[in-house]
Chimera marker file (.cmm) of the C-alpha trace (Angstrom):
<marker_set name="trace">
<marker id="1" x="-23.605" y="-6.745" z="61.486" r="1" g="1" b="0" radius="0.5"/>
<marker id="2" x="-20.191" y="-8.162" z="60.707" r="1" g="1" b="0" radius="0.5"/>
<marker id="3" x="-18.214" y="-6.656" z="57.834" r="1" g="1" b="0" radius="0.5"/>
<marker id="4" x="-17.879" y="-9.323" z="55.123" r="1" g="1" b="0" radius="0.5"/>
<marker id="5" x="-14.456" y="-9.012" z="53.570" r="1" g="1" b="0" radius="0.5"/>
<marker id="6" x="-13.218" y="-10.903" z="50.553" r="1" g="1" b="0" radius="0.5"/>
<marker id="7" x="-9.707" y="-12.246" z="50.231" r="1" g="1" b="0" radius="0.5"/>
<marker id="8" x="-7.964" y="-11.482" z="46.966" r="1" g="1" b="0" radius="0.5"/>
<marker id="9" x="-5.554" y="-14.131" z="45.764" r="1" g="1" b="0" radius="0.5"/>
<marker id="10" x="-2.076" y="-12.921" z="44.879" r="1" g="1" b="0" radius="0.5"/>
<marker id="11" x="-1.803" y="-15.044" z="41.750" r="1" g="1" b="0" radius="0.5"/>
<marker id="12" x="-0.169" y="-14.039" z="38.510" r="1" g="1" b="0" radius="0.5"/>
<marker id="13" x="-2.252" y="-11.517" z="36.604" r="1" g="1" b="0" radius="0.5"/>
<marker id="14" x="-3.768" y="-13.283" z="33.611" r="1" g="1" b="0" radius="0.5"/>
<marker id="15" x="-5.765" y="-10.349" z="32.362" r="1" g="1" b="0" radius="0.5"/>
<marker id="16" x="-9.002" y="-12.284" z="32.857" r="1" g="1" b="0" radius="0.5"/>
<marker id="17" x="-10.010" y="-10.668" z="36.129" r="1" g="1" b="0" radius="0.5"/>
<marker id="18" x="-9.428" y="-11.172" z="39.819" r="1" g="1" b="0" radius="0.5"/>
<marker id="19" x="-10.210" y="-14.060" z="42.144" r="1" g="1" b="0" radius="0.5"/>
<marker id="20" x="-11.752" y="-13.365" z="45.546" r="1" g="1" b="0" radius="0.5"/>
<marker id="21" x="-12.563" y="-15.870" z="48.268" r="1" g="1" b="0" radius="0.5"/>
<marker id="22" x="-15.170" y="-15.294" z="50.962" r="1" g="1" b="0" radius="0.5"/>
<marker id="23" x="-14.250" y="-16.134" z="54.576" r="1" g="1" b="0" radius="0.5"/>
<marker id="24" x="-17.273" y="-18.464" z="54.609" r="1" g="1" b="0" radius="0.5"/>
<marker id="25" x="-15.505" y="-20.612" z="51.993" r="1" g="1" b="0" radius="0.5"/>
<marker id="26" x="-12.503" y="-20.917" z="54.302" r="1" g="1" b="0" radius="0.5"/>
<marker id="27" x="-14.863" y="-21.917" z="57.141" r="1" g="1" b="0" radius="0.5"/>
<marker id="28" x="-16.410" y="-24.687" z="55.037" r="1" g="1" b="0" radius="0.5"/>
<marker id="29" x="-13.039" y="-26.045" z="53.873" r="1" g="1" b="0" radius="0.5"/>
<marker id="30" x="-11.681" y="-25.999" z="57.444" r="1" g="1" b="0" radius="0.5"/>
<marker id="31" x="-14.853" y="-27.655" z="58.770" r="1" g="1" b="0" radius="0.5"/>
<marker id="32" x="-14.696" y="-30.516" z="56.281" r="1" g="1" b="0" radius="0.5"/>
<marker id="33" x="-10.946" y="-30.956" z="56.896" r="1" g="1" b="0" radius="0.5"/>
<marker id="34" x="-11.631" y="-31.154" z="60.645" r="1" g="1" b="0" radius="0.5"/>
<marker id="35" x="-14.373" y="-33.751" z="60.290" r="1" g="1" b="0" radius="0.5"/>
<marker id="36" x="-11.993" y="-36.010" z="58.340" r="1" g="1" b="0" radius="0.5"/>
<marker id="37" x="-9.817" y="-36.535" z="61.440" r="1" g="1" b="0" radius="0.5"/>
<marker id="38" x="-10.423" y="-39.659" z="63.509" r="1" g="1" b="0" radius="0.5"/>
<marker id="39" x="-11.229" y="-38.747" z="67.096" r="1" g="1" b="0" radius="0.5"/>
<marker id="40" x="-13.373" y="-35.717" z="66.225" r="1" g="1" b="0" radius="0.5"/>
<marker id="41" x="-16.910" y="-36.534" z="67.364" r="1" g="1" b="0" radius="0.5"/>
<marker id="42" x="-18.476" y="-33.231" z="66.270" r="1" g="1" b="0" radius="0.5"/>
<marker id="43" x="-17.908" y="-29.566" z="65.612" r="1" g="1" b="0" radius="0.5"/>
<marker id="44" x="-19.467" y="-27.171" z="68.088" r="1" g="1" b="0" radius="0.5"/>
<marker id="45" x="-21.454" y="-24.375" z="66.506" r="1" g="1" b="0" radius="0.5"/>
<marker id="46" x="-23.622" y="-21.582" z="67.748" r="1" g="1" b="0" radius="0.5"/>
<marker id="47" x="-27.358" y="-21.726" z="68.403" r="1" g="1" b="0" radius="0.5"/>
<marker id="48" x="-28.342" y="-20.514" z="64.912" r="1" g="1" b="0" radius="0.5"/>
<marker id="49" x="-26.157" y="-23.137" z="63.219" r="1" g="1" b="0" radius="0.5"/>
<marker id="50" x="-27.641" y="-25.888" z="65.383" r="1" g="1" b="0" radius="0.5"/>
<marker id="51" x="-31.213" y="-24.811" z="64.565" r="1" g="1" b="0" radius="0.5"/>
<marker id="52" x="-30.460" y="-24.610" z="60.840" r="1" g="1" b="0" radius="0.5"/>
<marker id="53" x="-28.931" y="-28.098" z="60.923" r="1" g="1" b="0" radius="0.5"/>
<marker id="54" x="-32.003" y="-29.513" z="62.671" r="1" g="1" b="0" radius="0.5"/>
<marker id="55" x="-34.155" y="-28.029" z="59.913" r="1" g="1" b="0" radius="0.5"/>
<marker id="56" x="-32.210" y="-30.037" z="57.359" r="1" g="1" b="0" radius="0.5"/>
<marker id="57" x="-29.574" y="-27.555" z="56.216" r="1" g="1" b="0" radius="0.5"/>
<marker id="58" x="-26.095" y="-29.049" z="56.543" r="1" g="1" b="0" radius="0.5"/>
<marker id="59" x="-23.646" y="-26.429" z="57.789" r="1" g="1" b="0" radius="0.5"/>
<marker id="60" x="-20.059" y="-27.508" z="57.060" r="1" g="1" b="0" radius="0.5"/>
<marker id="61" x="-18.652" y="-24.287" z="58.529" r="1" g="1" b="0" radius="0.5"/>
<marker id="62" x="-20.236" y="-24.919" z="61.931" r="1" g="1" b="0" radius="0.5"/>
<marker id="63" x="-17.708" y="-24.664" z="64.743" r="1" g="1" b="0" radius="0.5"/>
<marker id="64" x="-15.190" y="-22.761" z="62.620" r="1" g="1" b="0" radius="0.5"/>
<marker id="65" x="-14.457" y="-19.050" z="62.951" r="1" g="1" b="0" radius="0.5"/>
<marker id="66" x="-12.216" y="-17.116" z="60.567" r="1" g="1" b="0" radius="0.5"/>
<marker id="67" x="-10.671" y="-13.790" z="61.609" r="1" g="1" b="0" radius="0.5"/>
<marker id="68" x="-9.028" y="-11.539" z="59.036" r="1" g="1" b="0" radius="0.5"/>
<marker id="69" x="-6.469" y="-9.452" z="60.919" r="1" g="1" b="0" radius="0.5"/>
<marker id="70" x="-3.596" y="-7.231" z="59.889" r="1" g="1" b="0" radius="0.5"/>
<marker id="71" x="-1.196" y="-9.970" z="60.999" r="1" g="1" b="0" radius="0.5"/>
<marker id="72" x="-2.917" y="-12.566" z="58.785" r="1" g="1" b="0" radius="0.5"/>
<marker id="73" x="-5.719" y="-15.078" z="58.787" r="1" g="1" b="0" radius="0.5"/>
<marker id="74" x="-6.607" y="-16.829" z="62.048" r="1" g="1" b="0" radius="0.5"/>
<marker id="75" x="-8.830" y="-19.913" z="62.107" r="1" g="1" b="0" radius="0.5"/>
<marker id="76" x="-10.469" y="-21.091" z="65.349" r="1" g="1" b="0" radius="0.5"/>
<marker id="77" x="-12.024" y="-24.564" z="65.420" r="1" g="1" b="0" radius="0.5"/>
<marker id="78" x="-14.228" y="-25.761" z="68.307" r="1" g="1" b="0" radius="0.5"/>
<marker id="79" x="-14.597" y="-29.536" z="68.531" r="1" g="1" b="0" radius="0.5"/>
<marker id="80" x="-16.095" y="-32.257" z="70.668" r="1" g="1" b="0" radius="0.5"/>
<marker id="81" x="-13.527" y="-35.038" z="70.958" r="1" g="1" b="0" radius="0.5"/>
<marker id="82" x="-14.261" y="-38.740" z="71.265" r="1" g="1" b="0" radius="0.5"/>
<marker id="83" x="-13.507" y="-40.256" z="74.658" r="1" g="1" b="0" radius="0.5"/>
<marker id="84" x="-10.164" y="-42.056" z="74.611" r="1" g="1" b="0" radius="0.5"/>
<marker id="85" x="-8.639" y="-40.028" z="71.784" r="1" g="1" b="0" radius="0.5"/>
<marker id="86" x="-5.377" y="-38.185" z="72.432" r="1" g="1" b="0" radius="0.5"/>
<marker id="87" x="-6.183" y="-34.452" z="72.558" r="1" g="1" b="0" radius="0.5"/>
<marker id="88" x="-2.698" y="-33.232" z="71.486" r="1" g="1" b="0" radius="0.5"/>
<marker id="89" x="-2.521" y="-35.776" z="68.652" r="1" g="1" b="0" radius="0.5"/>
<marker id="90" x="-6.005" y="-35.017" z="67.323" r="1" g="1" b="0" radius="0.5"/>
<marker id="91" x="-5.407" y="-31.241" z="67.573" r="1" g="1" b="0" radius="0.5"/>
<marker id="92" x="-2.121" y="-31.512" z="65.653" r="1" g="1" b="0" radius="0.5"/>
<marker id="93" x="-3.759" y="-33.621" z="62.935" r="1" g="1" b="0" radius="0.5"/>
<marker id="94" x="-6.574" y="-31.071" z="62.635" r="1" g="1" b="0" radius="0.5"/>
<marker id="95" x="-4.076" y="-28.224" z="62.257" r="1" g="1" b="0" radius="0.5"/>
<marker id="96" x="-2.087" y="-30.073" z="59.605" r="1" g="1" b="0" radius="0.5"/>
<marker id="97" x="-5.174" y="-31.161" z="57.659" r="1" g="1" b="0" radius="0.5"/>
<marker id="98" x="-6.684" y="-27.660" z="57.625" r="1" g="1" b="0" radius="0.5"/>
<marker id="99" x="-3.371" y="-26.128" z="56.561" r="1" g="1" b="0" radius="0.5"/>
<marker id="100" x="-2.909" y="-28.648" z="53.760" r="1" g="1" b="0" radius="0.5"/>
<marker id="101" x="-6.500" y="-28.366" z="52.515" r="1" g="1" b="0" radius="0.5"/>
<marker id="102" x="-6.464" y="-24.561" z="52.415" r="1" g="1" b="0" radius="0.5"/>
<marker id="103" x="-3.051" y="-24.333" z="50.782" r="1" g="1" b="0" radius="0.5"/>
<marker id="104" x="-4.041" y="-26.901" z="48.141" r="1" g="1" b="0" radius="0.5"/>
<marker id="105" x="-7.471" y="-25.466" z="47.367" r="1" g="1" b="0" radius="0.5"/>
<marker id="106" x="-6.903" y="-21.715" z="47.774" r="1" g="1" b="0" radius="0.5"/>
<marker id="107" x="-3.130" y="-21.073" z="48.032" r="1" g="1" b="0" radius="0.5"/>
<marker id="108" x="-3.859" y="-19.111" z="51.237" r="1" g="1" b="0" radius="0.5"/>
<marker id="109" x="-1.304" y="-19.129" z="54.048" r="1" g="1" b="0" radius="0.5"/>
<marker id="110" x="-2.771" y="-19.046" z="57.565" r="1" g="1" b="0" radius="0.5"/>
<marker id="111" x="-1.175" y="-17.258" z="60.515" r="1" g="1" b="0" radius="0.5"/>
<marker id="112" x="-2.776" y="-19.443" z="63.204" r="1" g="1" b="0" radius="0.5"/>
<marker id="113" x="-4.989" y="-22.504" z="63.472" r="1" g="1" b="0" radius="0.5"/>
<marker id="114" x="-6.363" y="-22.725" z="67.012" r="1" g="1" b="0" radius="0.5"/>
<marker id="115" x="-8.165" y="-25.882" z="68.146" r="1" g="1" b="0" radius="0.5"/>
<marker id="116" x="-10.551" y="-25.562" z="71.095" r="1" g="1" b="0" radius="0.5"/>
<marker id="117" x="-11.764" y="-28.799" z="72.691" r="1" g="1" b="0" radius="0.5"/>
<marker id="118" x="-15.133" y="-27.847" z="74.179" r="1" g="1" b="0" radius="0.5"/>
<marker id="119" x="-16.500" y="-31.266" z="75.053" r="1" g="1" b="0" radius="0.5"/>
<marker id="120" x="-15.997" y="-35.014" z="75.213" r="1" g="1" b="0" radius="0.5"/>
<marker id="121" x="-18.293" y="-37.511" z="73.488" r="1" g="1" b="0" radius="0.5"/>
<marker id="122" x="-18.836" y="-40.747" z="75.385" r="1" g="1" b="0" radius="0.5"/>
<marker id="123" x="-19.867" y="-43.631" z="73.158" r="1" g="1" b="0" radius="0.5"/>
<marker id="124" x="-22.013" y="-45.671" z="75.548" r="1" g="1" b="0" radius="0.5"/>
<marker id="125" x="-22.296" y="-49.313" z="74.468" r="1" g="1" b="0" radius="0.5"/>
<marker id="126" x="-24.532" y="-49.938" z="77.518" r="1" g="1" b="0" radius="0.5"/>
<marker id="127" x="-27.323" y="-47.902" z="75.914" r="1" g="1" b="0" radius="0.5"/>
<marker id="128" x="-28.015" y="-50.658" z="73.369" r="1" g="1" b="0" radius="0.5"/>
<marker id="129" x="-28.076" y="-53.255" z="76.166" r="1" g="1" b="0" radius="0.5"/>
<marker id="130" x="-30.656" y="-51.193" z="78.092" r="1" g="1" b="0" radius="0.5"/>
<marker id="131" x="-32.864" y="-50.953" z="74.987" r="1" g="1" b="0" radius="0.5"/>
<marker id="132" x="-32.831" y="-54.749" z="74.577" r="1" g="1" b="0" radius="0.5"/>
<marker id="133" x="-33.875" y="-55.279" z="78.202" r="1" g="1" b="0" radius="0.5"/>
<marker id="134" x="-36.993" y="-53.124" z="77.791" r="1" g="1" b="0" radius="0.5"/>
<link id1="1" id2="2" r="1" g="1" b="0" radius="0.2"/>
<link id1="2" id2="3" r="1" g="1" b="0" radius="0.2"/>
<link id1="3" id2="4" r="1" g="1" b="0" radius="0.2"/>
<link id1="4" id2="5" r="1" g="1" b="0" radius="0.2"/>
<link id1="5" id2="6" r="1" g="1" b="0" radius="0.2"/>
<link id1="6" id2="7" r="1" g="1" b="0" radius="0.2"/>
<link id1="7" id2="8" r="1" g="1" b="0" radius="0.2"/>
<link id1="8" id2="9" r="1" g="1" b="0" radius="0.2"/>
<link id1="9" id2="10" r="1" g="1" b="0" radius="0.2"/>
<link id1="10" id2="11" r="1" g="1" b="0" radius="0.2"/>
<link id1="11" id2="12" r="1" g="1" b="0" radius="0.2"/>
<link id1="12" id2="13" r="1" g="1" b="0" radius="0.2"/>
<link id1="13" id2="14" r="1" g="1" b="0" radius="0.2"/>
<link id1="14" id2="15" r="1" g="1" b="0" radius="0.2"/>
<link id1="15" id2="16" r="1" g="1" b="0" radius="0.2"/>
<link id1="16" id2="17" r="1" g="1" b="0" radius="0.2"/>
<link id1="17" id2="18" r="1" g="1" b="0" radius="0.2"/>
<link id1="18" id2="19" r="1" g="1" b="0" radius="0.2"/>
<link id1="19" id2="20" r="1" g="1" b="0" radius="0.2"/>
<link id1="20" id2="21" r="1" g="1" b="0" radius="0.2"/>
<link id1="21" id2="22" r="1" g="1" b="0" radius="0.2"/>
<link id1="22" id2="23" r="1" g="1" b="0" radius="0.2"/>
<link id1="23" id2="24" r="1" g="1" b="0" radius="0.2"/>
<link id1="24" id2="25" r="1" g="1" b="0" radius="0.2"/>
<link id1="25" id2="26" r="1" g="1" b="0" radius="0.2"/>
<link id1="26" id2="27" r="1" g="1" b="0" radius="0.2"/>
<link id1="27" id2="28" r="1" g="1" b="0" radius="0.2"/>
<link id1="28" id2="29" r="1" g="1" b="0" radius="0.2"/>
<link id1="29" id2="30" r="1" g="1" b="0" radius="0.2"/>
<link id1="30" id2="31" r="1" g="1" b="0" radius="0.2"/>
<link id1="31" id2="32" r="1" g="1" b="0" radius="0.2"/>
<link id1="32" id2="33" r="1" g="1" b="0" radius="0.2"/>
<link id1="33" id2="34" r="1" g="1" b="0" radius="0.2"/>
<link id1="34" id2="35" r="1" g="1" b="0" radius="0.2"/>
<link id1="35" id2="36" r="1" g="1" b="0" radius="0.2"/>
<link id1="36" id2="37" r="1" g="1" b="0" radius="0.2"/>
<link id1="37" id2="38" r="1" g="1" b="0" radius="0.2"/>
<link id1="38" id2="39" r="1" g="1" b="0" radius="0.2"/>
<link id1="39" id2="40" r="1" g="1" b="0" radius="0.2"/>
<link id1="40" id2="41" r="1" g="1" b="0" radius="0.2"/>
<link id1="41" id2="42" r="1" g="1" b="0" radius="0.2"/>
<link id1="42" id2="43" r="1" g="1" b="0" radius="0.2"/>
<link id1="43" id2="44" r="1" g="1" b="0" radius="0.2"/>
<link id1="44" id2="45" r="1" g="1" b="0" radius="0.2"/>
<link id1="45" id2="46" r="1" g="1" b="0" radius="0.2"/>
<link id1="46" id2="47" r="1" g="1" b="0" radius="0.2"/>
<link id1="47" id2="48" r="1" g="1" b="0" radius="0.2"/>
<link id1="48" id2="49" r="1" g="1" b="0" radius="0.2"/>
<link id1="49" id2="50" r="1" g="1" b="0" radius="0.2"/>
<link id1="50" id2="51" r="1" g="1" b="0" radius="0.2"/>
<link id1="51" id2="52" r="1" g="1" b="0" radius="0.2"/>
<link id1="52" id2="53" r="1" g="1" b="0" radius="0.2"/>
<link id1="53" id2="54" r="1" g="1" b="0" radius="0.2"/>
<link id1="54" id2="55" r="1" g="1" b="0" radius="0.2"/>
<link id1="55" id2="56" r="1" g="1" b="0" radius="0.2"/>
<link id1="56" id2="57" r="1" g="1" b="0" radius="0.2"/>
<link id1="57" id2="58" r="1" g="1" b="0" radius="0.2"/>
<link id1="58" id2="59" r="1" g="1" b="0" radius="0.2"/>
<link id1="59" id2="60" r="1" g="1" b="0" radius="0.2"/>
<link id1="60" id2="61" r="1" g="1" b="0" radius="0.2"/>
<link id1="61" id2="62" r="1" g="1" b="0" radius="0.2"/>
<link id1="62" id2="63" r="1" g="1" b="0" radius="0.2"/>
<link id1="63" id2="64" r="1" g="1" b="0" radius="0.2"/>
<link id1="64" id2="65" r="1" g="1" b="0" radius="0.2"/>
<link id1="65" id2="66" r="1" g="1" b="0" radius="0.2"/>
<link id1="66" id2="67" r="1" g="1" b="0" radius="0.2"/>
<link id1="67" id2="68" r="1" g="1" b="0" radius="0.2"/>
<link id1="68" id2="69" r="1" g="1" b="0" radius="0.2"/>
<link id1="69" id2="70" r="1" g="1" b="0" radius="0.2"/>
<link id1="70" id2="71" r="1" g="1" b="0" radius="0.2"/>
<link id1="71" id2="72" r="1" g="1" b="0" radius="0.2"/>
<link id1="72" id2="73" r="1" g="1" b="0" radius="0.2"/>
<link id1="73" id2="74" r="1" g="1" b="0" radius="0.2"/>
<link id1="74" id2="75" r="1" g="1" b="0" radius="0.2"/>
<link id1="75" id2="76" r="1" g="1" b="0" radius="0.2"/>
<link id1="76" id2="77" r="1" g="1" b="0" radius="0.2"/>
<link id1="77" id2="78" r="1" g="1" b="0" radius="0.2"/>
<link id1="78" id2="79" r="1" g="1" b="0" radius="0.2"/>
<link id1="79" id2="80" r="1" g="1" b="0" radius="0.2"/>
<link id1="80" id2="81" r="1" g="1" b="0" radius="0.2"/>
<link id1="81" id2="82" r="1" g="1" b="0" radius="0.2"/>
<link id1="82" id2="83" r="1" g="1" b="0" radius="0.2"/>
<link id1="83" id2="84" r="1" g="1" b="0" radius="0.2"/>
<link id1="84" id2="85" r="1" g="1" b="0" radius="0.2"/>
<link id1="85" id2="86" r="1" g="1" b="0" radius="0.2"/>
<link id1="86" id2="87" r="1" g="1" b="0" radius="0.2"/>
<link id1="87" id2="88" r="1" g="1" b="0" radius="0.2"/>
<link id1="88" id2="89" r="1" g="1" b="0" radius="0.2"/>
<link id1="89" id2="90" r="1" g="1" b="0" radius="0.2"/>
<link id1="90" id2="91" r="1" g="1" b="0" radius="0.2"/>
<link id1="91" id2="92" r="1" g="1" b="0" radius="0.2"/>
<link id1="92" id2="93" r="1" g="1" b="0" radius="0.2"/>
<link id1="93" id2="94" r="1" g="1" b="0" radius="0.2"/>
<link id1="94" id2="95" r="1" g="1" b="0" radius="0.2"/>
<link id1="95" id2="96" r="1" g="1" b="0" radius="0.2"/>
<link id1="96" id2="97" r="1" g="1" b="0" radius="0.2"/>
<link id1="97" id2="98" r="1" g="1" b="0" radius="0.2"/>
<link id1="98" id2="99" r="1" g="1" b="0" radius="0.2"/>
<link id1="99" id2="100" r="1" g="1" b="0" radius="0.2"/>
<link id1="100" id2="101" r="1" g="1" b="0" radius="0.2"/>
<link id1="101" id2="102" r="1" g="1" b="0" radius="0.2"/>
<link id1="102" id2="103" r="1" g="1" b="0" radius="0.2"/>
<link id1="103" id2="104" r="1" g="1" b="0" radius="0.2"/>
<link id1="104" id2="105" r="1" g="1" b="0" radius="0.2"/>
<link id1="105" id2="106" r="1" g="1" b="0" radius="0.2"/>
<link id1="106" id2="107" r="1" g="1" b="0" radius="0.2"/>
<link id1="107" id2="108" r="1" g="1" b="0" radius="0.2"/>
<link id1="108" id2="109" r="1" g="1" b="0" radius="0.2"/>
<link id1="109" id2="110" r="1" g="1" b="0" radius="0.2"/>
<link id1="110" id2="111" r="1" g="1" b="0" radius="0.2"/>
<link id1="111" id2="112" r="1" g="1" b="0" radius="0.2"/>
<link id1="112" id2="113" r="1" g="1" b="0" radius="0.2"/>
<link id1="113" id2="114" r="1" g="1" b="0" radius="0.2"/>
<link id1="114" id2="115" r="1" g="1" b="0" radius="0.2"/>
<link id1="115" id2="116" r="1" g="1" b="0" radius="0.2"/>
<link id1="116" id2="117" r="1" g="1" b="0" radius="0.2"/>
<link id1="117" id2="118" r="1" g="1" b="0" radius="0.2"/>
<link id1="118" id2="119" r="1" g="1" b="0" radius="0.2"/>
<link id1="119" id2="120" r="1" g="1" b="0" radius="0.2"/>
<link id1="120" id2="121" r="1" g="1" b="0" radius="0.2"/>
<link id1="121" id2="122" r="1" g="1" b="0" radius="0.2"/>
<link id1="122" id2="123" r="1" g="1" b="0" radius="0.2"/>
<link id1="123" id2="124" r="1" g="1" b="0" radius="0.2"/>
<link id1="124" id2="125" r="1" g="1" b="0" radius="0.2"/>
<link id1="125" id2="126" r="1" g="1" b="0" radius="0.2"/>
<link id1="126" id2="127" r="1" g="1" b="0" radius="0.2"/>
<link id1="127" id2="128" r="1" g="1" b="0" radius="0.2"/>
<link id1="128" id2="129" r="1" g="1" b="0" radius="0.2"/>
<link id1="129" id2="130" r="1" g="1" b="0" radius="0.2"/>
<link id1="130" id2="131" r="1" g="1" b="0" radius="0.2"/>
<link id1="131" id2="132" r="1" g="1" b="0" radius="0.2"/>
<link id1="132" id2="133" r="1" g="1" b="0" radius="0.2"/>
<link id1="133" id2="134" r="1" g="1" b="0" radius="0.2"/>
</marker_set>
């Protein structure tokens, strides 16, 4: 089983205790930030995430993987892009939005934000025409 590490924030010591953030929190923040970008049709998760979502449990971290390395924090996002959207433009917007969201909400600096385009979503307007014919 994977070792669950917690990230300690390097904030000023207030004497009230320490603040730790789970990598799953970073996954959720990055997932929501990714879904906000126009041109992202979906996030690609694993089989377990897909089954859980079909059973009614919304998984905002689906398609996002966080690696805690000695060099820093690496975020990998796997997306399905909408047909006609510019891949480089959408990927850059995803990277900027994730970086901004994580810095604003957690004050965490990321080493890398990697965007993997794993599919293309075709919005087929002909499908509604076929349904009307039947």
